[in-house]
C-alpha positions in Angstrom: 6.0 37.5 -35.1 7.0 36.2 -38.4 3.6 35.0 -39.5 4.5 31.3 -39.3 4.6 28.7 -36.6 6.3 25.3 -36.8 3.8 22.7 -37.9 3.3 19.4 -36.2 4.1 17.4 -39.4 7.6 17.5 -40.6 9.1 20.8 -41.5 5.8 22.4 -42.7 5.0 25.7 -41.2 1.4 26.9 -40.7 0.4 30.5 -41.1 -0.6 32.1 -37.8 -1.4 35.7 -38.9 -3.4 37.2 -41.7 -3.1 40.9 -42.5 -1.4 41.5 -39.1 -4.1 39.9 -37.1 -4.2 36.4 -35.4 -5.5 33.6 -37.6 -8.3 32.1 -35.6 -9.1 28.4 -35.9 -11.8 26.1 -34.4 -12.0 22.4 -34.3 -13.4 20.6 -37.3 -15.5 18.8 -34.7 -17.5 22.0 -34.3 -18.9 21.7 -37.8 -21.0 24.7 -38.6 -21.8 25.3 -35.0 -21.0 28.8 -33.7 -20.5 27.7 -30.0 -16.9 26.7 -30.1 -13.6 27.8 -28.6 -11.3 29.3 -31.2 -7.6 29.4 -30.9 -4.8 31.4 -32.5 -1.1 30.6 -32.1 1.5 33.3 -31.7 5.1 33.6 -30.7 5.3 31.7 -27.4 1.6 32.0 -26.7 -1.8 30.6 -27.6 -4.9 32.8 -27.6 -8.4 31.4 -27.0 -11.8 33.1 -27.4 -15.5 32.3 -27.5 -16.6 32.0 -31.1 -20.0 33.7 -30.1 -18.2 36.8 -28.9 -15.1 37.3 -31.0 -14.9 41.0 -30.1 -14.1 40.3 -26.4 -10.4 40.2 -25.4 -9.1 36.6 -25.8 -7.4 34.6 -23.0 -3.7 34.2 -23.4 -1.8 31.1 -22.4 1.9 30.3 -22.6 2.7 27.6 -25.2 3.8 25.1 -22.4 0.6 25.8 -20.4 -1.6 25.2 -23.4 0.3 22.0 -24.2 -0.2 20.7 -20.7 -3.9 21.6 -20.9 -4.3 19.6 -24.2 -2.4 16.7 -22.7 -4.7 16.7 -19.7 -7.7 16.7 -22.0 -6.4 13.8 -24.1 -5.6 11.8 -21.0 -9.0 12.6 -19.5 -7.5 14.2 -16.4 -10.1 16.9 -16.3 -13.5 15.9 -14.9 -15.4 19.2 -15.5 -16.3 19.8 -11.9 
């Protein structure tokens, strides 16, 4: 992993590791809440974890699978049942 990932805007690259560890991010919609899903982007994968239990092993998704998941969310294809 080179520590960077192509950014969504132009040619900018966002850092994805810090001191050799994944750089975890959570949505700005979470505010100061501590009950959010955090994600970290790596080479060909996206890691997800519960912000309340960061010591647990994260879930790992392929980049295409994560992209399909986000698309389904934005198109309201997931009903939560």
